[in-house]
N, C-alpha and C positions, 0 to 999 in steps of 0.2 A: 201809261207810256212812264219809262222808267226816267229817273230828274238828273241832270247831264251831271258830271262828273265833277269834282273840282280840283284845282290845282294848284297846291301852294309854289309861293314866289319865293325862291331860294337864289342866293348868291352863287354865280357860277363865272367858269371862266371862258371866256371865249373860244372857240374850237381854233380860229386863227392861231391864240399864242398858245396851246396846248400843241398842237403841230411842229411850232417856231421851236418850243423848249423841246420838245421830245427830239427832232430832229439836230438842233443846236447838241443836246448831249449823246447825240449817235455820233455827231461828226468830230465833238471834241474827244471821245473816248477812241476813235481813228484816229485822228492827229498825234492823239498822245500814242498811241500804239505805234504809230509808224515813223516818229520821232526817234521813240524806243527801240526800235527794231536800226532806225539807221546808224545811233549811239552804238548800239551794241556791235554790228555788224564791223563799223569804224574801229573801234576799241578791239575786236577781235586780229584785223586786220594788221593794226599795230602792233598786236603782243607778237603774231607771227612772224613780220618783218625784225621785230627785237630779239625774238628766239635764235632766228637765223643769223641775225648781226654777231650774237654771243656765241654760236657755233663756230662764225667766221673766223671771232678774232681767237678763240680757242687755236684754232688751224694755225694761225699767224705766229703764234707764239711760241708753239710746238715746232713750228717750223724754223724761225728765229734760232730757237736753242739747238736746234741740229744742225743748225750751218755755223752757229758761233762754234759747235762741237767739233764740228769735221776740221774747221780753221785752224781750232788749237791742237787738234792733232796731226794737222800736214805741217804748221811752225814747227812743234817738238821733232817731227820726224825730219823735216830738215836740219834741225839740230842736231840731232843725232847721227844725221852723215856726216859732221864736219872729218874734211880727212885726220886731221892729228887726234882726233878726241877719241877713237878706237884703242889705238895705240898706247895713247896716255893712259887710259881708264885700265888697259889692261894691265900698264905697270905699276897702277897705282899711284902714278905722277899727277898729285894737284896743281902745281904750278901747269905743269903741260896742258891740263884740262883748261885752267882759264884765258893759257894763251889760246887753245883752240875756240873757246866761244866768246873771247871777250869781244873780236868785232862784230858780232851778230848781235851783242846785248841790246845796244843803244836802236837798233832798228826795230828790235822786238818789242822792246820798252817803248818808245814811241809811234811806231806805225802800227804793229800791232794790239797794242793796250796789254803788252804781258806785263804780269805784277812780280814773276818768280819766278827764276830756273834754276832748278836743284840737279846734281850727277851723285848718280848711287853707283857704289859698285855690286858684284852679283850677292854679296851677302847683307846688301839694304844699309849700307855706312855711306854716308853724304860725305863727298870727296870734295865737291864746290856747288858754290850757290852764288846768284845774283838775285837782288831787291829783295823785299819784304813781304810775307804772306801773312796770313790770319793769325791773332795773334794767339790761338788755342796750339799745343801741341799735341794734337791727339791727330793730326794727317795720319792716316793708315799704311805709311812707307813702307814696312816689312811687309805685308798685306799684295803692296801692288807688286813689291822686288819679285817676291815669291813666285805671284801670277803671271809676270810678264817674261821671267825667266823659263817658265816651266813650259809656258804655252808659245815665248819668244811673236806675242803678237801685242799691238799696244792695249792702251787701256784709257777709258775715258770717263769720266765722272761730273756730279756737278755736289757741290760741299755746301751745306749751309750750318753756320755755328755761329760765330761773332760775325760773319757777313756771309753772303753765297758765294764763291768761285767755283770755275769750270778748271777740271785737272785733266791735261793727256801724260802718260806717263808710255815711255818707246824703249825698247831695246836699244841698246849701242849692239853691232854686229862685228864682229871680226874675221875675218874667212868663213862667215858663214854661222859662227857661235856667237850666242848672246855673253860679252862680260861685262853689261850694266845697264844704268837705264838713265834716262833724261827726263824730267817731271818738270812742266808748265803748268801755271795756275795764271788767271786773270778775274777781273771781276766782270759782273753781267751789264754794265752799264751801258755798251754796246748795245746788247738784246734789248736794255729798257728803250731806247731813244729809239730803235728800229720799230719796236712795239708800239711805241704811242704814235710814230708816223704812219704805218700801216693802220690801223686803229681807231684813228683820230682821237682816243680817250685817254685821259690822265692815267698813269702809271705808279703803283705802288708795289716796292719788295717788300714786304713784311715776313719776317722769320719767326714762327712759335716756336719757343724754349723756353726753360725755367730759370730762373735769374740766378747768377750764384748768391751763397750765403754771404752777407754783408755789404753787398755790392748799394754804391750811391746811385738815388732815385736819377732816373734819365727820362727827359722830355720827350723822347721817341718812343717810349714803352706803354705799350697795350695791355693792361693787365686785364682786361674783359677776354683777351683773345691769347692771354699769357704769350703776349709774341712781341716784337719792335719792328719798329720800321726802318730799315735799312735805306731804301731811298723815294722820294715821292717829288714826281714832277711838277706837282703843284702845290706850292708851298704858303700861300697866301691864308686857306681856308683849308687847307686838305688836313692838319692834322685835326681839327675840332671836327669836321665831317668825318673821319675814322675812327675817332674816340663815341661820336653817336651811333656810328654803325655797329661798333664793337659791342654797344651797351642794349642793341636792338637783336643782335643774332649773334652766329656764330662762323667760324671761317669755315665750314665745314658744309653748314646750310648755303653761306654763298655758294660753293661750288656748284650744288644743287642747282640752284634757283636764282635771280636777280633779285635785290633789295631795293626798293624806291623809298626815299624820302624827301623830307622837305628841308633844306640849309638855305638859310640866305636868302630867301625867297625863291629860291631855286627848286627844280623838282630833279633830284640827280639819281642815277640808278647803278648801283654797284656789283660787281661779280667778281668771282675770283679762280683763280687756274693753278693747280698745284702743279709744283716744279718738282720732276724726278729728282732721286736723291738716292746715295750708297746705302747698306746695309748698316753698317755701322754710325747712321746719322746723328747729331747729339740737338739736331731742330728740322722744322721742314719749312721752306721757302713757300710763300704764296706770290701770282703776281695777281694783283687789285686793279680794277681797271674801273674808273670812276667815269661815267656818261653824263651830260646833261641834256635832259629828254623835256624839258619845258617847253618848248617851242613846240615838240611834235605832239604835245598831250592838249598843248593850247589850242594847236591847231583843231585837233580833233570837236573840242567845246566848240568853238566857234564854227565848224561846220554844222554840229547838233543845233546849236542855237539858228544859225540862218535856218535848217528845217522846220523847225519850230517854228518860228517867223512864216515862213510858208506856210506851214498847214493852217495857221489862225488864221492869214490874211486871206485863206481862201475858205476858209470856213465864215467869214465874216461877209462876204463877197455873195455866197452861196446863200447864207441867209437873209441878206437884203434882198436880192432877186425872187428867192420864195414868197417873202413878205409882199413882193410887188404884185404878185404872179396871184396872190390870195384875197387881195384886199378887197376886189373889184365880186368874184366870184362867191365870197365868204359874204360878202352884205347882203347879197340877193338870200343866201343859203340861212341866215338870220333869218330876214324877211317871213321864208316859209315856217321859218320852225316857229315864230310868233302866230302866223296862223293858224297853225295847227292847232293850240289849246282852244284858239275861238273855236274851230271847226268842231272839236269833240262835245262843247259846250251847245252845238247846234245853232251856234251865229254862221249857217251858209251863205247867206247875200251877204254879209259883213267879208267872210272871207275873200269871194270872190272880188270885191269891191278891192280889197287892200291889194291882190296880186293882179296887176297890169298883163293885158294881153297883150304880148310880142310875137309880130311876125318876125323869125330870126331864120339866114338861108343857110346856117349852119348851126342847128342846133347843139347845145352839151346835156351833160348830165342835169345841169340845176333848169336848163329850160324843160326836159324830161319831168323833171319832179315838181316844177309849177304847174303845167300842163297836168300830171295826174293827180294834184292838189285841187285843182280846179274841177277837174271830171269827180273824184273823190267825194265833193264838196257838194254835187248834184246826185250822185248814184247814193251817198248817204242822206239825203233828203226826201228821195224816193223811199229808201230802204226804212225811215223811221214812218212813213204812212202806210207802205205796208206790213212792219211791224205792228202797229196801232192796229190794222185790219185783223191781221193773225191771232193778236193776242186775245180779242174777242173771239174767235173760232176757237183758238184752247180753250177757253171757259166752260164754251158749250161740251170740246170732247172730254174734258175734264170729268163734267157731270155724266157723258156717256159713260165712261171707263168706271164711273165710281159706280155706277148700278150695275154694269160686267164685270166688277171685281166682287160686289154683294154676293152676284148671280154664283159664280165660281167657288166664292167661299162657300157658300150654301151647297153647294154639289158635293165639293170636299169632305163638308162635314158631314153629310147624308149617306154618301158612301159607304158599304159595308165591308172594306178593304182599305190596308194599308195604303196610305198615298204620303210619301215623301219625298221631298226635293234635296239635293245634294251639291254643297257648292266644287270647286275644284278640286280641293282638298280633300274629299270626302266626309265633309260637315253638315250636320244637318240644318237647313236652311228654311225648312216649312214640314208642319206636320197635319196630320188633318186630326180629326174628334175622336172616328173613330180607333185609329192606333192609340191613342192619348187615353180613350176608356179602357183596353185592353192593356197595355202597361202599365196604367192606375197610378200616371205620374202628371206632371203641372208642365204646360208648354216650355215654361223658361227652364226646367231640369233637361230639355233635353236640345233645343238651340243651341248649334253652335259644338254641340259633341260628336264625334265621330259614328259614323254609319256604322260600322264594323265593330264598334264595342256594343253599340246597344243590340245589333243582328250578327253575332258572331259565326263565321263560316267556319262551321267543324272539320272540311280537310277542303282536298282536291276534290270538287265534285265531276263527275262526267260530263255533266251539262256544261256548267264553267267556273272557272276558277280565277278571275282576274278581273279588275275595273272595267273591262274591255267586254266582259259577257253582257250578252242580252239579258239571259233567263240564268239564274241559280237558286238553290236551295238554301237557307240558314235557317240557325237554329233558333229558338226565344224561348226563353225563360220570365214568366210573368210572376209578379209581387206574389199570388197564390201557392208557387211552386211548381205552375205546369208546363208542361214543356210541348210547345208548340215548333210546326215547322212550317214554312213559310216560303212560297216559291214568290221567289221575286223577278220581274219584268220590268228593265232598265232602259230608258231611254235619254239620249243627250238632249241639252236644254239648249235653245236658241240662244246665242248670246254675240258680243261682239268681237268676241276675239276668235281667232283663226283655230285656235287646236284646244279651246274649252274642256273640261272634263264635267263639268257639271250635267247632273242629268237628274230626272224626276224617274222615282222608283214605285210602282204599284204591286205589293204583296197579296197575296191569297192564302189563307191561311188550307193547308191540306193536310192538316194533322191527323184527323179521322181515316183519307183515305190513306195515307202513308201506314198508319195502323192495320189497312184493310190489306193493303199489299203486303205488309211483313208476316201478317199472318198467312197470305196467300203463297208466299214464298216458303213460308216456312211446313205448311203444310205438304207443299209440294215436292218438298225433300225430305219429311221426316214421316215417319208411323205414327197416328195420332194416339195409338194405345200405348206403344212402349218407349215412345219420343226417341226411339233409335232412328238412323237413316233407312231411307225404301229402296226398293228394288233398283226405281231408275236411277236414285243418287247413286247405290252402290256401284250399277254399270257405268257412269260416266266415271266414278273412282277408278275404275278398274282400266278402264278408258286412257286417261291419265299416267298411269300407273307404267302400261304397257308401252304408251308413249315415250317415258323417262326411260324405260332400256335398262331400269338395274336387276329386274330379277325380283323374284317373290313367290308368295304362295299364295293360296284362295283356301279358307275352311268355312264349310259348307255344316253347319249343325241341323239336327232334324229329332225331337223329342220321343222318344219313341212311347213313352204312356200319354202322352198327351190328351188321345182319344178319352181314355179312362177317366182322366181329370173331368172335362165335359158330359162324361156320359151320368158319374157316379156324383159331380159335386156341382154342376150348371156352369154354365157358358160364364155365368161371372166368377167364378173360382179359378176357370182356364185363363179369362184375362187374366186376373190378378198373379197369375202362375208365371206368364208372358210377361208381364211387367216387372216381378221380381227376377225373372231370370236376366230379363234386359238388364236391368240396374247392376245386378252382381258383375254381367260382363262387362258393364262401360267403367265400372268403380274400379277394377283391375286391369281391364286391357284396353279401354277408350282414351287414353292419355298418348298411346303411341299408334294405335290401328284402327282399322275404320270399323264402327261394328253398323249393323242392317240389318233390318227385319224383312225377311222377300214376301211373307204373307203367311197364313196358317203358324204353325210351328214351327218356321225354317227360320235359321239364321245365318248371317254369313259374315265372315271377318277380313278382311282384306290387310297381308302381311307385306310390308313394301322389305327389299331389300335383306331377304331372311334365305336362308340355306334348308334345306332338307329336313335336317337334324332339330333344326329352330323351329321350323313350322311344326312338327311331331310335339317337339317339349309343352308348347303352346298349346295344342292339343290335348295333350295330356292335364296341363293346367287346366284346361275348360271342364273335362271331366271330373277332377278333384272339385274343383268349384261347384259343380251341377250336385255331388255327391254331399257334401258340406251342406246343403241348400236343404232346412227343413220343412217343408210346405205341408202347411194343414187346413183344409177348407171343411166344414160340416160335420167337425168330429172324427174325420177320417185324414191321414198322413197319405201325403204322397210322395212318389218320388221322381226328382227331375233328373232325368237319364237321356244322355243323348248320344246319336251315331254321326261320327262329325269324317267328313270326306276332305281329302287332302289334293288340291291339284296345284302345281309348280306353274309360272309363267315365265316365257313366253315357251315352255316346254310343253305343258298340254293346252296351249291354246295362242292364237295370237289374237283373237277377238274374244272382248266379254263373254258374246252367247259359247263361243267354243269351251273359253276358260271354263265357264259357268256349267256348260252341259259333261266336263270332262270334273268336276267336282261333284256332281250329281252321283254321275258313275262310280267315284270313291265312295261315296257318302254310302249307295247302297251295298257296296261291298262290306263297308263297316257293319251294315245291319247282318252280313250274313257271317262275319267272324262273332260277333257272340262277345267272347268276355272282351274283346282289346276295344270295341267301340271307335276307332278310330283307323284308316287305313289311309296310305300314301299311295296317289297311282302312280303306276309302275311305268316306263317309257315302253315297256315292250308290249302291253297290254293292248294301246291304242295307235301306237304309231305305224303299225303294216297299214291297219284299216283308212286310218285318217290319210296315210297318204294314198292310199289306192282311190279313197273317195276324192279328193283336192284334182288329181290329173284326171279321173272321170269326166269329173264336171268341167275344170277348165275345157278338157277337149270337145266335153257336150257341147257347151255353151258357143265355141267356135263355130263347131260346126251347124247349130242352131242360124247363128247372124248370119254365114252364107247362104243356107239352104233356105231363110225364113221360115224356119220352125216354129214361129212365134204366134202365138193368137191372140187379140186385142179382146177383153172382157169389158163389158160397162156396167155399171154401177148406178141405179138412178140417185140422183140428190132429188127430193120430193121438200117442194115449197109448203110449210106446214101449214100453212092457214085455209087454201084450197085442195093440197095432196095432188096440185099439180108441177108436173115433171118437165122441164126444157133445161135438164141440168144434166150431165151424166159425168162420172169418173172413167176415165181409163184406165184398165188393170191389166196387167200382160201376164201371161201361162206358156210353158214350153211343151208343144206336143210331142211326145212319144211317139216310136214308130208302131205302136200298138192304136195309134190312136186317144191315148190318154192324157191328160193333161197335169202336168208337174205345177206344183205351187213356188211361186216365188222363192219364197224361205230357204228352196233350194239349193239355186242358182243367182239370187242378188248377191248374197255373202262373199260368193266367189267371182262375180265380175266385178264387184268393188275394190277386194284384195287385186284382182290382175289389170287394174286400170279397163276392164272392158265395157265399165258402167255407162261410160260416156256414148260407144257404139250403140249398146243397148239403147241411150236415150234417144238416140238422133234416129233406130229405128222405130221408135215406139210412136217422134214423133211427125214421121215421115211419113206413115201408113194413117196417124189421127187426122191427119190435115187432108188425106186422099177421103177420107169417110167423112169427116167434116164438110166438104165441098157437095156435097150433094143431100146436106142436111141441116146447112144455113137457113133455106128458105124455111122450112117449119120454126126456123126461131129458136133452134136446138144449139146447146154451146157443150165442147167438151173440153172437160178438166185432165189435163195430162200433168203427173208428177217428175221432176227434175231432181235428181242425185245432187249429194253438196261437191260430188267431183266435178260435175256440168256447171258450177257455176264458175268455177276456173276454167274451162274451154274457152279459148282467144276466140275461136271460130265459130261459138254457136251462135250469134247475132247475123254473121251473113249468111249462115247454114238455115237457120229461119226466114228468112227473108228471103233468100233464093226459094227454099220451097213451097211458102206463102204464094211467090209470084209463080211458080211452077202450076201450083195444085189450084191457084185461083180462090182459094179460101178464104172467107172473112176473118180477120185476125179478132175481133171483137169479140167472135165466139169461141174462142180461144183462151181458156185460162190455162196458166201454168203455173203449180203449186211446190212451195218448197218447203223443207220442215224447218219447226222453228230452232232446234238444234244447229241442224247449218247455216242459217242464215244469221243466227248470233254469234256462231263463232268467227264466222270472218264475216262482219256487219258491215263493213265500208263495201267490200267486194259485191255480198249479196245485193246489199242495196244497187248498186251500180248496174247488177244484171237485172234485175226485177226492173228499173228505172229504164231501161236497154227495149225491154220486152213491152214496156208501156208505150214506150217510142213508137214502139213497130203496131202500136193497135193492141194487142194484148193485154188481158186482163190478169191478175194474179193473185193467189193466195198462199196465207200459213198456214201450211199443216201441222196436225200434230200440238198446236196450242194449249199453253199450260203446263206441261210436262217439264218443262225448265224454270218458267217466269222468271227468266232473266233480266229483264228490266220493260218492264211496260214503258217505257220513253222509249226505247227502239221502236216499239210498236208503231208509235207516231211517226217515227222517220222512214218506216220502212216502205215502200210505194204497194202496196197491196190491197185487191176490193175486196177480199174475203178472208174470213179467219175460222178455220174446222177445228173445233173444240176438240182436243183429243178424248177417244173414245174410253178410257180409264177414269174419266169423272162421271160418263153417261151410263154406265154399266149399272151402277149401284146407287143411282140417284134419288128413286124414290127411298131408298134406305138408309142414306148415310146423309146426316145432316151439314157435316163439314164439304163432302162431293155439291152441297145444292148451293153452299156460302159460294164456294167456288168458281161454280159453274155462271153464277146471278153477277160474279163480279166481272168475269170476262167480257157476259154479253153487256155486262153495263159500259165495260172499258173500251169495246169495239163499238159499239152504237156512238161513244162519245169521240173516239177517232174519224167516225162517220164511216164504218166496213161492217158488213155483210158478215152475221156468223152461222158456221154450219156446225152441226152437231153429230158426230160421228159414233157410228155402234148402236143405233137406236134397235133395238132387238124387242121392245115390247112397247104396245100402245099405251100403256099408261105414263109413259114417259113424253109422250105426243103433246095432249095439254100445258103439260107441266112447263114443257121448252117454250110453245107459244108464251106461255105466261112472262116468260122470262126472257121474252123480245127476242127469242129465236129464229131466224128466217127459216133456215133451210135445214133437213134431217136427213142423215144418212145410215142404211143400216139393214140387218138381213129382214127386219118387220116391213119396212119401205118398201125394199127390193132388192133382192139376190145379184150378185153377178152374172150375167150371161154374155154369150158371144155378143162381140159389138153387131153384126148383122139381126141376128136375132132379135138383143134387145131393142133397137131402132124401128125394127121394122114392124114392131106390135107394140102396144102401151104397156109400159109396167106393172 
């Protein structure tokens, strides 16, 4: 039993005060945020109202100026309309002019505020005047005169120099013609008073100009603005305020926006409005509005403080309420918290005594926590007793696992296979003693290393090429430099992870088997004597060339005096000559062309993509090479001379057999030609005969299928142990009109080329099943060959099922044979068809096995019951040791895959005991039984 955990006593802050502190912080942040937002809203509203107020003031000032200007123009028009003014002005009578306007001057001066009246003639000379104007003498009287006299329209303008005055110039008309003009002017005092009353702000009139040189200092001058105050409605502290404002900003800036500044304890806002002026101005006039906004800003600050006070009051009230709510529950919670460490130390009884059991009508979360703590104390007490009991059981189980571990470790180290465990990343986590001994390393050097680094994958294996593969082959190089091939079987290791990639790998050393397979494959494709390709491989190469449809040629070479070499110098000399010829051809032509020895003294060369001229050139080259070969044996010198037949494809043959036959004809013609020693088969020589033969056999085959002109033959397949016959292979022959039988070599190729082979296969199956129906009670089985095209017959399964049902034949007594070449050429289709046949109850066989050695792995995956060893290996079995190695290997492989072997072409008795020694169950050949008609073969013993 483990000791209870120890707890440190440390200072802590109560959860209640943590909640209060955090909530206070949050509320204070929210109060501050809301107060700031409120203050910003009030400020924004105040700014918007001030901008609207400034715009309204600008409009009122502009309106007052326009009204004053219009009034002045009207007064000037009235003065110009005096009855005696026009004639006096026309006569240049100054006294008459004064008499005409003297009665109006007092009224204009006192009531309208006119400061000056001038009367000018048409040339702009002053003839009379009243009042005093500005101190400058730069009034543009001549310009006004020219403008008024030319347009006969009044002119009004505002000029600011020593002061700001409004002018109105009106023409004096006599009989519709202008004879002079009247000019009135007045100051802006009335405009200032009206603007003050309308805007409610103090008004200052400022002229911006440069002081004259030598001018005396003026208290009203503002040097920062380069101007002078002409009028000011706030005389007490206005000048000081203006000087402070001039120090801070410019008049142009004030026209763009207001300036706020503290002055005499008040917040003042200043804005400026530019006055319109004429083109020859000497200065610029501005209306300056001074507004006291102290109260408005103070009201905003008061509202902000009020909002902040309300928020703080709400925060305090909320925190007090929260404190009152939490005091009781948090006290109970602290009690539970104090009990938990006691409970962890094993004080179950003490924990139950500390927490009282109360019956509450409306239980809350703390009641649930208290009840749970009490229940937990009871369960922990029970669990502690169970853990103590389980601990004793676990100790016993650990002893058992230790014994099992020792047993498994001994098993792993004893097994003579590689056993390696990998983690999810492919790193080695366990390795047995056999693997360590083969690798010659210590376990520490392998643990943690990647499996792929120790056992590299040489390439994309046809079995598997990824971590998901259950089986794959990998290479291994031992410290002694030996190369091994290991076949690995992988299985996932169970673990707690759902998608773990950990696995255990078991490896078998198949180095010797791979070497045997490689040797068998080499022997299947090569001629052992010359190491050139053999006839079977050469025919396959021709078929590939025909399928590529690029055209080319085949050269067939026959050594003319080879028989003399064997007879005069012995067979060993003949073999040496064949090797030298093969070496010579391979050295000069083997890099670009396929060279094969067909048997005896016959060689063949496949030329891809060449025309007739190139084929002839290569034939001549071969003759030159052979003539340069100086062969000496037994003191005799022999010449290597060859006759070469040339056949082009597809011109001279569309199948390997046809093409080789054409090349053979050409070769014999080369022998007849003598000195040339080569012959290119002409199209005219065989085209007509070949066409007639093809047409004949196509029509003959079609008629035979219609009239059932076929005969089934049966050849016994003998069990070698006791010579018992329970198994026959069905062969087909064509019946001629005279009753003779035609070999299938004549019509089977035609049927394959013209697509009638599938129909022929169905004919053979149908009649074989009818015969099998009467033979199956005697335990006799029939073996029927299927062509490669029938493997692609989608209706074959249904056809066979219907024929089995209609004939009543037992499918177990039917054996369907396919050739190894057809099966491997389209492996997936062949496997599917064979499996379908087996699902129907039939047995299957792989015919001509060994001619291709395509892959022994495919043999394990093909669903066949029998393997028929090709007769080319059986014929010379007693003489050729290489064939004995091949047949022995095939027999062992068949037995390893659980399949029975049948040897073909058993034509002599010495082969029978040899085949029995190899473990071959059945034999077939002329020595054991020749093919006979099916009825005859099955009516009496073979």
